[in-house]
C-alpha positions as CSV (number, residue, x, y, z in Angstrom):
1,M,96.6,109.4,115.9
2,N,93.7,108.0,114.1
3,R,90.5,107.9,116.4
4,I,89.9,104.5,115.7
5,I,93.5,103.4,116.5
6,E,92.9,105.5,119.7
7,E,89.4,104.4,121.0
8,N,89.4,100.9,119.8
9,I,92.8,99.4,118.8
10,L,94.9,100.4,121.7
11,Q,92.3,99.0,123.9
12,L,93.3,95.3,122.8
13,S,96.0,93.4,124.6
14,V,99.5,93.2,122.3
15,P,98.5,89.4,121.5
16,E,95.0,90.7,120.2
17,R,96.6,93.4,118.1
18,I,99.2,90.8,116.6
19,Q,95.9,88.5,115.6
20,L,94.5,91.4,114.0
21,V,97.3,92.2,112.1
22,E,97.5,88.5,110.7
23,D,93.7,88.5,110.2
24,I,93.9,91.7,108.2
25,W,97.2,90.1,106.3
26,D,95.0,87.3,105.3
27,S,92.0,89.3,103.9
28,I,94.5,91.0,101.9
29,L,95.7,87.5,100.2
30,L,92.0,86.5,99.5
31,F,92.7,88.8,96.4
32,P,96.2,88.5,95.5
33,E,95.2,90.0,92.1
34,S,94.7,93.4,93.6
35,I,98.5,93.7,95.2
36,E,100.0,95.7,92.1
37,L,103.9,95.1,91.8
38,S,106.2,98.0,90.6
39,D,108.5,97.2,87.4
40,E,111.4,97.0,89.7
41,Q,109.8,94.4,91.9
42,K,108.8,92.5,88.5
43,K,112.3,92.6,87.7
44,E,113.8,91.5,90.8
45,L,111.1,88.4,90.9
46,D,112.3,87.7,87.1
47,R,116.1,87.8,88.2
48,R,115.5,85.6,91.1
49,L,113.5,83.0,89.3
50,E,116.0,83.3,86.4
51,A,118.8,82.6,89.0
52,Y,116.8,79.6,90.8
53,H,116.6,77.7,87.0
54,L,119.9,78.2,86.6
55,N,121.1,76.1,89.8
56,P,117.9,75.1,91.5
57,G,120.7,73.4,94.2
58,N,121.6,76.8,95.4
59,G,118.3,77.0,97.7
60,I,117.2,75.3,100.6
61,P,113.4,74.3,101.0
62,W,111.2,76.7,103.2
63,N,110.6,74.2,105.8
64,T,114.4,73.7,106.2
65,L,114.9,77.8,106.3
66,K,111.8,78.2,108.8
67,S,113.3,75.4,110.9
68,N,116.7,76.7,111.2
69,L,115.3,80.4,111.8
70,L,113.3,79.0,114.7
71,N,116.0,77.0,115.9
72,N,118.5,80.0,116.3
73,D,116.1,81.8,118.4
74,K,116.5,79.5,121.3
């Protein structure tokens, strides 16, 4: 295991490590242009976008989905 992980990260509590992961993810999102998609990923996104345009009523809003998922955990 990497020495930084052993000496530093594993000393953090689980909530602190989760926060660290969130902070790292947020830092990546600051530069979305640096995230490269494979041709396969681009084709899948195009396919999903086309499916949405053909029938936009098939989906549900993110807030509804999130609420449904959170309520299923209870």
